Backbone as CSV, one residue per row, in Angstrom:
resi,resn,N_x,N_y,N_z,CA_x,CA_y,CA_z,C_x,C_y,C_z
1,MET,7.497,-39.531,59.363,8.201,-39.174,60.580,9.633,-38.766,60.249
2,THR,10.118,-37.736,60.905,11.500,-37.324,60.708,12.407,-38.203,61.561
3,LEU,13.707,-38.180,61.240,14.656,-38.975,62.011,14.674,-38.532,63.468
4,ASP,14.543,-37.231,63.720,14.511,-36.740,65.097,13.319,-37.311,65.870
5,GLU,12.158,-37.377,65.211,10.969,-37.938,65.851,11.162,-39.431,66.126
6,LEU,11.779,-40.124,65.170,12.056,-41.557,65.366,13.022,-41.778,66.524
7,LEU,14.061,-40.955,66.589,15.045,-41.091,67.672,14.413,-40.796,69.029
8,THR,13.493,-39.847,69.070,12.775,-39.558,70.323,11.943,-40.774,70.731
9,ARG,11.222,-41.358,69.762,10.395,-42.536,70.046,11.244,-43.692,70.556
10,SER,12.419,-43.891,69.935,13.260,-45.042,70.281,14.168,-44.784,71.478
11,GLY,14.173,-43.561,71.975,15.068,-43.233,73.081,16.513,-43.083,72.633
12,GLY,16.725,-42.862,71.335,18.070,-42.654,70.809,18.885,-43.926,70.654
13,VAL,18.178,-45.076,70.556,18.882,-46.352,70.388,18.213,-47.188,69.298
14,CYS,18.932,-48.188,68.825,18.402,-49.121,67.836,17.200,-49.846,68.435
15,GLU,16.123,-49.938,67.667,14.907,-50.569,68.181,14.986,-52.090,68.153
16,PHE,16.060,-52.655,67.609,16.290,-54.100,67.678,17.232,-54.434,68.836
17,CYS,18.446,-53.888,68.779,19.495,-54.328,69.714,19.826,-53.341,70.819
18,GLY,19.336,-52.109,70.725,19.634,-51.119,71.755,20.954,-50.402,71.540
19,GLY,21.646,-50.680,70.434,22.907,-50.002,70.141,22.655,-48.545,69.797
20,ASP,23.715,-47.721,69.919,23.524,-46.296,69.651,24.496,-45.740,68.613
21,LEU,25.127,-46.611,67.826,26.076,-46.158,66.820,25.479,-46.224,65.418
22,ARG,25.695,-45.150,64.640,25.272,-45.077,63.239,23.792,-45.443,63.063
23,LEU,22.935,-44.752,63.773,21.500,-45.002,63.697,20.904,-44.398,62.432
24,GLY,19.899,-45.065,61.899,19.210,-44.563,60.715,17.803,-45.109,60.663
25,GLY,16.955,-44.405,59.966,15.574,-44.843,59.811,15.449,-45.803,58.642
26,VAL,14.635,-46.840,58.819,14.370,-47.825,57.777,12.854,-47.974,57.660
27,GLU,12.346,-47.834,56.444,10.909,-47.957,56.209,10.503,-49.428,56.241
28,VAL,9.474,-49.742,57.012,8.936,-51.096,57.096,7.495,-51.030,56.584
29,ALA,7.364,-51.233,55.279,6.042,-51.137,54.654,5.173,-52.288,55.131
30,PRO,3.951,-52.087,55.413,3.171,-50.853,55.302,3.005,-50.134,56.629
31,LEU,3.794,-50.459,57.641,3.537,-49.948,58.986,4.360,-48.739,59.395
32,GLY,5.342,-48.355,58.623,6.108,-47.161,58.948,7.566,-47.455,59.240
33,PRO,8.300,-46.422,59.665,9.743,-46.552,59.857,10.141,-47.053,61.245
34,VAL,11.357,-47.607,61.311,11.980,-48.008,62.567,13.401,-47.449,62.585
35,VAL,13.989,-47.352,63.769,15.371,-46.891,63.924,16.246,-48.119,64.128
36,LEU,17.256,-48.269,63.251,18.169,-49.409,63.357,19.608,-48.936,63.292
37,CYS,20.494,-49.666,63.952,21.923,-49.385,63.878,22.483,-49.972,62.582
38,ALA,23.747,-49.715,62.306,24.373,-50.181,61.068,24.367,-51.705,60.967
39,VAL,24.564,-52.400,62.077,24.582,-53.868,62.051,23.190,-54.411,61.742
40,CYS,22.175,-53.890,62.394,20.811,-54.372,62.186,20.265,-53.987,60.809
41,ARG,20.783,-52.901,60.228,20.394,-52.525,58.866,21.096,-53.382,57.824
42,GLY,22.168,-54.063,58.219,22.925,-54.874,57.264,24.096,-54.139,56.656
43,ASP,24.420,-52.948,57.168,25.538,-52.171,56.632,26.883,-52.645,57.187
44,ARG,26.848,-53.373,58.277,28.069,-53.918,58.881,27.839,-55.387,59.213
45,ALA,28.930,-56.135,59.260,28.834,-57.563,59.579,28.356,-57.737,61.016
46,ASP,27.504,-58.726,61.216,27.013,-58.994,62.570,27.915,-60.023,63.240
47,SER,27.939,-59.974,64.570,28.724,-60.938,65.331,27.861,-62.164,65.628
48,ALA,28.509,-63.241,65.987,27.775,-64.464,66.323,26.797,-64.158,67.451
49,GLY,25.567,-64.532,67.259,24.551,-64.334,68.289,23.943,-62.941,68.330
50,HIS,24.325,-62.066,67.404,23.792,-60.698,67.435,22.270,-60.681,67.372
51,TRP,21.691,-61.541,66.551,20.245,-61.484,66.333,19.435,-61.987,67.520
52,ARG,20.105,-62.486,68.569,19.366,-62.885,69.778,18.685,-61.673,70.416
53,CYS,19.124,-60.474,70.050,18.496,-59.247,70.565,17.018,-59.177,70.165
54,LEU,16.643,-59.900,69.116,15.258,-59.860,68.644,14.293,-60.489,69.642
55,GLU,14.810,-61.347,70.521,13.933,-61.973,71.520,13.288,-60.924,72.414
56,GLY,14.010,-59.877,72.742,13.444,-58.792,73.546,12.654,-57.813,72.714
57,ALA,13.163,-57.510,71.514,12.504,-56.547,70.634,11.147,-57.049,70.140
58,ALA,10.933,-58.351,70.193,9.668,-58.934,69.734,8.484,-58.424,70.543
59,TRP,8.719,-57.913,71.717,7.642,-57.455,72.596,7.416,-55.958,72.514
60,SER,7.946,-55.320,71.490,7.772,-53.881,71.306,6.292,-53.540,71.146
61,ALA,5.919,-52.369,71.639,4.548,-51.883,71.494,4.378,-51.063,70.218
62,VAL,5.447,-50.910,69.437,5.403,-50.158,68.186,5.140,-51.153,67.052
63,PRO,4.027,-51.021,66.340,3.688,-51.990,65.299,4.779,-52.193,64.246
64,ALA,5.402,-51.118,63.776,6.442,-51.252,62.745,7.629,-52.052,63.262
65,VAL,7.992,-51.835,64.523,9.115,-52.580,65.110,8.744,-54.050,65.246
66,GLN,7.552,-54.313,65.749,7.133,-55.701,65.934,7.091,-56.448,64.601
67,TYR,6.585,-55.802,63.566,6.530,-56.442,62.257,7.928,-56.659,61.677
68,ALA,8.821,-55.675,61.847,10.200,-55.813,61.365,10.904,-56.957,62.079
69,VAL,10.670,-57.099,63.375,11.255,-58.213,64.138,10.699,-59.535,63.624
70,TRP,9.388,-59.607,63.429,8.757,-60.840,62.944,9.354,-61.255,61.600
71,ARG,9.516,-60.269,60.691,10.104,-60.567,59.373,11.548,-61.048,59.485
72,ARG,12.343,-60.383,60.337,13.753,-60.780,60.491,13.848,-62.174,61.094
73,LEU,13.009,-62.469,62.083,13.011,-63.816,62.677,12.653,-64.866,61.630
74,ARG,11.736,-64.531,60.725,11.337,-65.460,59.672,12.494,-65.757,58.726
75,SER,13.416,-64.797,58.555,14.536,-64.981,57.633,15.701,-65.744,58.258
76,LEU,15.701,-65.925,59.578,16.793,-66.640,60.252,16.490,-68.129,60.299
77,ASP,17.489,-68.925,59.981,17.314,-70.375,59.933,17.886,-71.016,61.201
78,GLU,17.312,-70.647,62.344,17.756,-71.184,63.627,16.526,-71.519,64.471
79,ALA,16.649,-72.540,65.297,15.517,-73.014,66.098,14.998,-71.932,67.048
80,TRP,15.910,-71.204,67.709,15.471,-70.177,68.654,14.654,-69.102,67.953
81,ALA,15.003,-68.770,66.688,14.278,-67.741,65.952,12.850,-68.205,65.645
82,THR,12.712,-69.459,65.234,11.390,-70.008,64.960,10.543,-70.035,66.224
83,GLU,11.148,-70.454,67.342,10.428,-70.499,68.618,9.988,-69.101,69.054
84,THR,10.876,-68.132,68.903,10.544,-66.759,69.291,9.415,-66.216,68.430
85,ARG,9.511,-66.423,67.109,8.464,-65.937,66.201,7.120,-66.580,66.525
86,ASP,7.122,-67.893,66.781,5.879,-68.594,67.094,5.279,-68.148,68.421
87,ALA,6.124,-67.678,69.344,5.652,-67.245,70.659,5.180,-65.787,70.683
88,MET,5.447,-65.064,69.613,5.067,-63.647,69.579,3.553,-63.473,69.624
89,ILE,3.120,-62.525,70.430,1.717,-62.123,70.461,1.667,-60.804,69.707
90,LEU,1.180,-60.863,68.483,1.214,-59.706,67.600,0.096,-58.723,67.896
91,LEU,0.425,-57.445,67.761,-0.583,-56.403,67.869,-1.592,-56.597,66.732
92,PRO,-2.838,-56.178,66.904,-3.860,-56.418,65.874,-3.472,-55.899,64.486
93,GLU,-2.860,-54.687,64.413,-2.487,-54.149,63.105,-1.347,-54.940,62.465
94,VAL,-0.474,-55.512,63.287,0.614,-56.351,62.772,0.041,-57.688,62.309
95,GLN,-0.861,-58.257,63.086,-1.489,-59.527,62.713,-2.214,-59.403,61.384
96,ALA,-2.868,-58.268,61.148,-3.577,-58.046,59.881,-2.607,-58.046,58.704
97,VAL,-1.432,-57.447,58.882,-0.436,-57.414,57.813,0.136,-58.811,57.579
98,VAL,0.408,-59.539,58.644,0.962,-60.894,58.539,-0.033,-61.823,57.848
99,ASP,-1.317,-61.692,58.172,-2.337,-62.575,57.613,-2.742,-62.209,56.183
100,ALA,-2.481,-60.962,55.774,-2.884,-60.526,54.435,-2.054,-61.248,53.377
101,PRO,-2.711,-61.723,52.337,-1.947,-62.363,51.265,-1.107,-61.320,50.547
102,ASP,0.107,-61.691,50.216,0.963,-60.777,49.474,0.420,-60.625,48.065
103,ALA,0.150,-59.398,47.679,-0.398,-59.139,46.351,0.647,-59.436,45.279
104,VAL,1.904,-59.096,45.561,2.971,-59.277,44.587,4.146,-59.932,45.294
105,GLU,4.713,-60.935,44.683,5.868,-61.618,45.257,7.098,-61.301,44.406
106,HIS,8.097,-60.700,45.028,9.329,-60.330,44.335,10.341,-61.463,44.483
107,ARG,10.954,-61.867,43.374,11.957,-62.934,43.384,13.206,-62.465,42.653
108,ASP,14.374,-62.904,43.169,15.625,-62.538,42.509,15.877,-63.428,41.298
109,SER,17.050,-63.307,40.684,17.361,-64.058,39.466,17.395,-65.564,39.694
110,ASN,17.563,-65.989,40.941,17.591,-67.414,41.267,16.254,-67.927,41.783
111,GLY,15.246,-67.074,41.815,13.926,-67.485,42.285,13.723,-67.366,43.774
112,VAL,14.683,-66.772,44.493,14.569,-66.594,45.938,13.658,-65.399,46.217
113,VAL,12.736,-65.546,47.157,11.792,-64.480,47.493,12.532,-63.337,48.181
114,LEU,12.259,-62.128,47.740,12.856,-60.933,48.327,11.852,-60.256,49.253
115,ALA,12.365,-59.641,50.310,11.528,-58.886,51.243,12.115,-57.492,51.398
116,ALA,11.281,-56.541,51.756,11.762,-55.187,52.002,12.828,-55.226,53.083
117,GLY,13.918,-54.499,52.856,15.008,-54.458,53.815,16.116,-55.447,53.528
118,ASP,15.917,-56.359,52.579,16.955,-57.326,52.213,18.137,-56.623,51.562
119,THR,19.248,-57.340,51.510,20.422,-56.896,50.765,20.552,-57.783,49.544
120,VAL,20.750,-57.155,48.386,20.933,-57.890,47.138,22.239,-57.461,46.495
121,VAL,22.742,-58.291,45.576,23.967,-58.005,44.844,23.636,-57.977,43.362
122,LEU,24.150,-56.976,42.657,23.929,-56.881,41.217,24.727,-57.967,40.510
123,ILE,24.122,-58.639,39.542,24.803,-59.722,38.833,25.267,-59.284,37.444
124,LYS,25.062,-57.991,37.123,25.410,-57.482,35.802,25.634,-55.976,35.921
125,ASP,26.544,-55.419,35.118,26.691,-53.967,35.041,25.398,-53.394,34.473
126,LEU,24.856,-52.383,35.161,23.583,-51.802,34.734,23.729,-50.304,34.499
127,PRO,23.495,-49.838,33.271,23.486,-48.388,33.039,22.233,-47.790,33.686
128,VAL,22.397,-46.659,34.363,21.280,-46.007,35.033,20.707,-44.962,34.089
129,LYS,19.447,-45.144,33.730,18.805,-44.229,32.778,18.789,-42.811,33.326
130,GLY,19.044,-41.864,32.426,19.006,-40.466,32.808,20.297,-39.950,33.400
131,THR,21.295,-40.823,33.559,22.591,-40.408,34.096,23.686,-41.096,33.299
132,SER,24.912,-40.714,33.586,26.044,-41.393,32.955,26.585,-42.494,33.869
133,MET,25.933,-42.725,34.975,26.382,-43.712,35.958,26.111,-45.140,35.480
134,VAL,27.029,-46.043,35.821,26.838,-47.470,35.581,26.972,-48.164,36.934
135,ALA,25.923,-48.863,37.336,25.958,-49.648,38.578,26.723,-50.936,38.269
136,LYS,27.848,-51.125,38.928,28.748,-52.220,38.605,28.293,-53.554,39.181
137,ARG,28.601,-54.604,38.452,28.348,-55.980,38.899,29.052,-56.197,40.229
138,GLY,28.383,-56.882,41.156,28.957,-57.151,42.473,28.632,-56.102,43.514
139,THR,27.998,-55.008,43.117,27.626,-53.956,44.059,26.503,-54.455,44.966
140,ALA,26.684,-54.286,46.275,25.645,-54.664,47.232,24.670,-53.513,47.384
141,VAL,23.397,-53.818,47.290,22.333,-52.832,47.483,21.618,-53.229,48.763
142,ARG,21.775,-52.401,49.800,21.233,-52.724,51.114,19.866,-52.076,51.320
143,SER,19.086,-52.679,52.167,17.779,-52.142,52.572,16.910,-51.789,51.368
144,ILE,16.685,-52.778,50.517,15.857,-52.542,49.338,14.410,-52.307,49.745
145,THR,13.679,-51.639,48.875,12.232,-51.532,49.036,11.599,-52.180,47.813
146,LEU,10.430,-52.738,48.005,9.733,-53.437,46.937,8.714,-52.507,46.292
147,VAL,8.611,-52.559,44.991,7.592,-51.791,44.285,6.296,-52.592,44.409
148,ALA,5.326,-52.016,45.080,4.119,-52.749,45.477,3.343,-53.366,44.327
149,ASP,3.280,-52.687,43.206,2.433,-53.183,42.125,3.207,-53.815,40.965
150,ASN,4.523,-54.052,41.143,5.319,-54.630,40.066,6.363,-55.588,40.636
151,ALA,6.169,-56.876,40.450,7.076,-57.883,41.001,8.447,-57.864,40.353
152,ALA,8.594,-57.221,39.216,9.870,-57.187,38.516,10.755,-56.023,38.953
153,HIS,10.248,-55.119,39.809,11.011,-53.934,40.205,11.235,-53.879,41.710
154,ILE,12.453,-53.471,42.081,12.782,-53.112,43.458,13.465,-51.755,43.405
155,GLU,13.602,-51.117,44.554,14.313,-49.848,44.632,15.422,-49.971,45.653
156,GLY,16.517,-49.251,45.406,17.636,-49.253,46.336,18.604,-48.143,46.011
157,ARG,19.568,-47.936,46.897,20.583,-46.900,46.700,21.867,-47.522,46.164
158,VAL,22.358,-46.931,45.072,23.646,-47.312,44.500,24.445,-46.027,44.349
159,ASP,25.619,-45.983,44.949,26.465,-44.784,44.919,25.699,-43.545,45.357
160,GLY,24.863,-43.688,46.379,24.130,-42.564,46.943,22.912,-42.132,46.160
161,GLN,22.614,-42.814,45.072,21.454,-42.449,44.250,20.402,-43.536,44.316
162,ARG,19.166,-43.154,44.554,18.062,-44.104,44.620,17.631,-44.463,43.199
163,ILE,17.644,-45.773,42.888,17.302,-46.216,41.539,16.330,-47.391,41.599
164,VAL,15.651,-47.615,40.484,14.795,-48.785,40.321,15.634,-49.857,39.630
165,ILE,15.577,-51.074,40.138,16.381,-52.172,39.606,15.442,-53.325,39.246
166,LEU,15.679,-53.940,38.124,14.915,-55.130,37.742,15.399,-56.318,38.563
167,THR,14.456,-57.093,39.092,14.810,-58.231,39.950,15.597,-59.300,39.211
168,GLU,15.493,-59.357,37.902,16.220,-60.374,37.132,17.723,-60.112,37.138
169,PHE,18.164,-58.920,37.596,19.589,-58.585,37.605,20.173,-58.553,39.006
170,VAL,19.486,-59.151,39.985,19.994,-59.192,41.356,19.911,-60.601,41.919
171,LYS,20.742,-60.845,42.938,20.604,-62.076,43.717,20.656,-61.681,45.191
172,LYS,19.883,-62.392,45.992,19.809,-62.103,47.429,21.126,-62.477,48.078
173,LYS,21.577,-61.620,48.959,22.848,-61.867,49.653,22.602,-62.632,50.914
């Protein structure tokens, strides 16, 4: 789907919070892309209580949005998030993805489980093969994607370039 098609589907707003600033598409494997604002993508700091918007977004009729909400609620360590996630009535295609065993589990250098869309920080300067670029230690890599068949690899953008990163050189933010 193109960004224009996604924006038409979402009504030109973030599919989590309804915001309309700095919208972008985010891939939610395996169900497809969603439209999120900079705060919901993790590109900007969130305000206290921002994630309460997920209580409404949990009822989306779009499978990718519903799954993205379910995953985000799972990552929040608050009672309301657990209650909301437990109360969700998942669409059949979302339920199938939730119930499917993860074939590969990606973990950072500290053993923390990584999920698609997480933000990680590089713990070491990494030379990027095929270029003269060096990804510097401390660089935040937002909205990572997981390599489906290799638990040691993730993908993300560093300095505008999409690269493959070994999980042993990142920590979850």
